[in-house]
C-alpha positions in Angstrom: 16.2 -28.6 5.1 19.2 -26.9 6.6 19.3 -24.6 9.7 20.3 -21.0 9.0 23.7 -20.0 10.1 24.4 -16.7 11.9 25.9 -15.4 8.6 22.5 -15.7 7.0 21.2 -13.0 9.3 24.0 -10.5 8.9 23.0 -6.9 8.5 24.3 -4.7 5.8 27.6 -2.9 6.7 27.0 0.3 8.6 27.8 3.6 6.9 29.7 6.2 8.9 27.4 8.6 10.6 27.8 12.2 9.4 26.4 15.3 11.0 23.8 17.4 9.2 26.4 20.0 8.5 28.6 17.4 6.8 25.8 16.0 4.7 24.8 19.5 3.6 28.4 20.5 2.8 28.8 17.3 0.8 25.9 18.3 -1.4 27.0 21.9 -1.6 23.6 23.2 -0.4 22.8 26.7 0.6 20.3 27.9 3.2 16.9 29.2 2.1 17.0 32.9 2.5 13.5 33.8 1.3 10.3 32.2 0.0 11.4 33.3 -3.5 14.2 30.7 -3.3 11.4 28.0 -3.3 9.4 29.6 -6.1 9.1 27.7 -9.4 7.1 28.2 -12.5 5.2 24.9 -12.8 2.2 25.9 -14.9 2.1 27.6 -18.3 -1.1 29.5 -17.5 -3.6 30.4 -14.8 -6.0 28.0 -16.5 -3.6 25.1 -16.2 -3.1 25.9 -12.5 -6.9 26.0 -12.0 -7.3 22.6 -13.7 -4.6 21.1 -11.5 -6.3 22.5 -8.3 -9.7 21.2 -9.4 -8.3 17.8 -10.1 -6.4 17.7 -6.8 -9.6 18.7 -4.9 -11.7 16.1 -6.7 -9.2 13.4 -6.0 -8.9 14.2 -2.3 -12.7 14.1 -1.9 -13.4 11.2 -4.3 -13.8 8.5 -1.6 -15.3 10.7 1.1 -18.9 10.4 0.0 
């Protein structure tokens, strides 16, 4: 059995630290101007949404009892 050398414990190379502004610019992001920017049509119908909400509620309360 051999003793580990210092090289065995080397950490991964450090990445240059970028500011938040630099990271956002690199991804070409835009600020959120309204809640409409976050809106998405996820469900085909109100019934599908209701099924999802009922499932989510049941899952959250499954192990409570």
